[in-house]
Short mmCIF file of the C-alpha atoms (twelve columns), coordinates in Angstrom:
data_MODEL
# 
_entry.id   MODEL 
# 
loop_
_atom_site.group_PDB 
_atom_site.id 
_atom_site.type_symbol 
_atom_site.label_atom_id 
_atom_site.label_alt_id 
_atom_site.label_comp_id 
_atom_site.label_asym_id 
_atom_site.label_seq_id 
_atom_site.Cartn_x 
_atom_site.Cartn_y 
_atom_site.Cartn_z 
_atom_site.pdbx_PDB_model_num 
ATOM 1  C CA . MET A 1  16.776 -2.928 17.909  1 
ATOM 2  C CA . THR A 2  14.914 -3.549 14.661  1 
ATOM 3  C CA . ARG A 3  15.222 -1.383 11.598  1 
ATOM 4  C CA . ASN A 4  12.376 -0.827 9.211   1 
ATOM 5  C CA . VAL A 5  13.907 -1.465 5.797   1 
ATOM 6  C CA . GLU A 6  11.903 -0.321 2.808   1 
ATOM 7  C CA . ASN A 7  12.719 -1.083 -0.800  1 
ATOM 8  C CA . LEU A 8  13.070 1.993  -2.961  1 
ATOM 9  C CA . VAL A 9  11.243 2.176  -6.286  1 
ATOM 10 C CA . GLY A 10 12.004 3.838  -9.599  1 
ATOM 11 C CA . PRO A 11 10.082 6.549  -11.470 1 
ATOM 12 C CA . ALA A 12 7.745  4.156  -13.308 1 
ATOM 13 C CA . VAL A 13 6.440  2.654  -10.068 1 
ATOM 14 C CA . ALA A 14 6.275  6.097  -8.455  1 
ATOM 15 C CA . CYS A 15 4.052  7.266  -11.318 1 
ATOM 16 C CA . GLN A 16 1.758  4.277  -10.786 1 
ATOM 17 C CA . ILE A 17 1.493  4.933  -7.055  1 
ATOM 18 C CA . LEU A 18 0.771  8.638  -7.555  1 
ATOM 19 C CA . ARG A 19 -1.353 8.062  -10.680 1 
ATOM 20 C CA . ILE A 20 0.510  10.726 -12.636 1 
ATOM 21 C CA . ASP A 21 2.707  10.770 -15.725 1 
ATOM 22 C CA . GLN A 22 6.481  11.252 -15.709 1 
ATOM 23 C CA . THR A 23 6.211  14.936 -16.609 1 
ATOM 24 C CA . ASP A 24 4.146  15.646 -13.504 1 
ATOM 25 C CA . LEU A 25 6.461  13.468 -11.411 1 
ATOM 26 C CA . LEU A 26 9.451  15.555 -12.491 1 
ATOM 27 C CA . ARG A 27 7.518  18.752 -11.813 1 
ATOM 28 C CA . GLY A 28 6.643  17.467 -8.352  1 
ATOM 29 C CA . ILE A 29 10.289 16.687 -7.614  1 
ATOM 30 C CA . ASN A 30 11.470 20.072 -8.918  1 
ATOM 31 C CA . ASP A 31 8.761  21.876 -6.933  1 
ATOM 32 C CA . GLY A 32 9.852  20.067 -3.766  1 
ATOM 33 C CA . ILE A 33 6.483  18.327 -3.387  1 
ATOM 34 C CA . VAL A 34 7.541  14.751 -4.178  1 
ATOM 35 C CA . PRO A 35 10.347 13.401 -1.998  1 
ATOM 36 C CA . ALA A 36 13.048 11.742 -4.111  1 
ATOM 37 C CA . TYR A 37 16.510 10.345 -3.473  1 
ATOM 38 C CA . ARG A 38 19.409 10.399 -5.888  1 
ATOM 39 C CA . ILE A 39 21.587 7.300  -5.785  1 
ATOM 40 C CA . GLY A 40 24.370 7.842  -8.295  1 
ATOM 41 C CA . GLU A 41 22.595 8.678  -11.539 1 
ATOM 42 C CA . ALA A 42 19.327 7.028  -10.461 1 
ATOM 43 C CA . VAL A 43 16.366 8.717  -8.784  1 
ATOM 44 C CA . ARG A 44 14.470 6.556  -6.312  1 
ATOM 45 C CA . PHE A 45 11.411 6.927  -4.098  1 
ATOM 46 C CA . ARG A 46 10.088 5.470  -0.837  1 
ATOM 47 C CA . PRO A 47 6.609  4.015  -1.479  1 
ATOM 48 C CA . SER A 48 5.440  4.935  2.016   1 
ATOM 49 C CA . GLU A 49 6.245  8.603  1.338   1 
ATOM 50 C CA . LEU A 50 4.448  8.506  -2.013  1 
ATOM 51 C CA . ARG A 51 1.303  7.227  -0.294  1 
ATOM 52 C CA . HIS A 52 1.145  10.262 1.997   1 
ATOM 53 C CA . PRO A 53 -2.331 11.861 1.877   1 
ATOM 54 C CA . ALA A 54 -0.851 15.216 0.868   1 
ATOM 55 C CA . LEU A 55 0.182  13.727 -2.487  1 
ATOM 56 C CA . THR A 56 -3.173 12.191 -3.425  1 
ATOM 57 C CA . GLY A 57 -4.339 15.188 -5.475  1 
ATOM 58 C CA . LEU A 58 -1.092 15.852 -7.314  1 
ATOM 59 C CA . ALA A 59 -2.507 15.114 -10.787 1 
ATOM 60 C CA . ASP A 60 -5.442 17.466 -10.192 1 
ATOM 61 C CA . TYR A 61 -3.107 20.137 -8.822  1 
ATOM 62 C CA . TYR A 62 -0.978 20.200 -11.977 1 
ATOM 63 C CA . ARG A 63 -3.981 19.934 -14.309 1 
ATOM 64 C CA . THR A 64 -5.615 22.941 -12.605 1 
ATOM 65 C CA . SER A 65 -2.316 24.823 -12.698 1 
ATOM 66 C CA . ASP A 66 -1.889 24.160 -16.429 1 
ATOM 67 C CA . GLU A 67 -5.483 25.200 -17.191 1 
ATOM 68 C CA . HIS A 68 -4.997 28.434 -15.251 1 
ATOM 69 C CA . PHE A 69 -1.934 29.438 -17.268 1 
ATOM 70 C CA . ALA A 70 -3.457 28.349 -20.587 1 
ATOM 71 C CA . ALA A 71 -6.455 30.629 -20.155 1 
# 
């Protein structure tokens, strides 16, 4: 039996993959949209989960949300 082992990445790489800033990354985690794993004090992410099509518009989602509440 073979196991698919995937290296976890930190917040900086997660932001690059999602093309968002750290504020939106934290919002996504808190909103339950971005899957994250706590290992001790560190928060890590699976790149394959971050590349899920449902997460591609995350930056636009938060920008639209912010504009709605600012109006």
